[in-house]
N, C-alpha and C positions, 0 to 999 in steps of 0.2 A: 538433349537440354545439359544434361551434366557435364561439369568441366571433369577433364580428363585426372586433373591433380586433386580431386574433391574423394575422399575416401568415407565410404556408407558401408555400413552394417548391420543387420539386426539382431538386438538384442532378446536374448529367451525373458521370462516374466522372472527368472530367477537371479537373471544380470541386471534388469531394471532395480528388483529389492535391494541387491547387493549396492548397486549405486546409491540410493535413496540413503541406505544407511549409513552410507561412508559421506554422504556428503548431510546428514543430520535430518532429513527429510523424511523421516518413517514414522513418522507421529504430527499430531498438531502443532501448530506454531503455537510459539509462548505466548499466554494472555496479552492484551494492551494494557497500557498504564490508562486509569481510569481520566475521562476529562476532568478539567477543572470548571466546574462548576458556579464560580463564585460572582456576583453580580459586580456589573461597572456602571460607572456613572455615562450619562449622556454626553456625547463629545461633539466639539463644535469644530467644524471646516475653516478656512483662511478667510472666508468672508464671514465669518461669525455667526452661521446660521449653524442649526444644529444637522449633523450629517443621519441621513435617513437610511436606515437598513432594511432590508428587505426579510417582510414578514412578522415586523414590530407596527400593530398598531394602522391606524388609518391616516 
């Protein structure tokens, strides 16, 4: 199944750790920016009716 031009190798745990350190994946990712929690006004569509959003009232 493998293509003859495909090079495969098995890495030791030390090689995996070194590679992760080299690419910067040896720790948790940096924290994400906090979401913007501002309240916005209702929006009207092209037919002058309010746009219904999922999960906002009935």
